[in-house]
C-alpha positions in Angstrom: 0.0 0.0 0.0 1.2 3.4 -0.8 1.3 5.5 2.3 1.2 8.7 0.3 -2.3 8.0 -1.0 -3.9 8.3 2.5 -3.9 12.0 3.3 -6.0 13.7 5.9 -6.1 17.5 5.8 -3.2 17.9 3.4 -2.3 21.4 4.4 -1.9 20.5 8.1 0.7 18.2 9.7 -0.1 15.7 12.4 1.5 18.1 14.9 -0.8 21.0 13.9 -3.9 18.7 14.2 -2.6 17.4 17.5 -2.2 20.9 18.9 -5.6 21.9 17.6 -7.1 19.0 19.6 -5.1 19.7 22.7 -6.0 23.4 22.8 -9.6 23.1 21.6 -11.8 25.0 24.2 -15.2 24.1 22.7 -16.1 20.7 24.2 -18.6 20.1 21.4 -15.8 20.4 18.8 -13.3 18.4 20.8 -14.3 14.9 19.7 -13.9 15.9 16.0 -10.6 17.5 16.6 -9.3 14.4 18.4 -10.5 12.2 15.6 -8.8 14.4 13.0 -5.5 14.3 15.0 -5.7 10.5 15.5 -6.2 10.0 11.8 -3.2 12.2 11.0 -1.1 10.3 13.5 -2.0 7.0 12.0 -1.2 8.2 8.5 2.2 9.5 9.6 3.0 6.3 11.5 2.3 4.4 8.3 4.5 6.7 6.3 7.3 6.2 8.7 6.8 2.4 8.7 7.4 2.3 4.9 10.5 4.5 4.9 14.0 3.2 5.1 15.3 6.1 7.2 15.4 6.0 11.0 12.6 8.1 12.5 12.7 6.7 16.0 12.4 10.0 17.7 9.3 11.0 15.7 7.9 7.6 16.2 8.2 8.1 20.0 6.5 11.5 19.6 3.6 9.9 17.7 3.2 7.3 20.4 3.1 9.9 23.1 0.7 12.1 21.2 -1.7 9.1 20.6 -1.6 8.3 24.3 -2.5 11.9 25.2 -5.3 12.0 22.7 -6.7 8.7 24.1 -6.6 10.1 27.6 -8.3 13.3 26.5 -11.0 11.3 24.7 -11.4 9.2 27.9 -11.8 12.3 30.0 -14.6 13.5 27.8 -16.5 10.2 28.6 -16.1 10.7 32.3 -16.9 14.4 32.6 -19.9 15.3 34.8 -23.2 16.3 33.3 -23.7 20.1 33.5 -25.8 21.0 36.5 -28.7 22.4 34.5 -29.1 19.2 32.6 -29.0 17.1 35.8 -31.8 19.2 37.3 -33.9 18.9 34.1 -33.4 15.1 34.3 -34.4 15.1 38.0 -37.6 17.0 37.3 -38.5 14.9 34.2 -38.0 11.7 36.2 -40.3 13.0 39.1 -43.1 14.1 36.7 
């Protein structure tokens, strides 16, 4: 498989997409940013796999970035429901 064929957002590197995810303040946009960054990381890891050059340092950076993105995604799953939504649910349940 030609690793060059799979391109995410061609104008942005994996590092740019990773930073966009890490610094995204809008929690509604965050899952999409994480997915874009993860896709770019995977594409870059595949590119490195098929090159003959030694890219161990960048490979380590890719691994670190993927772990951080997974932790960020996991934290989204465990965030508390906003207070106003909890109270709405409480009143709906009692009605």
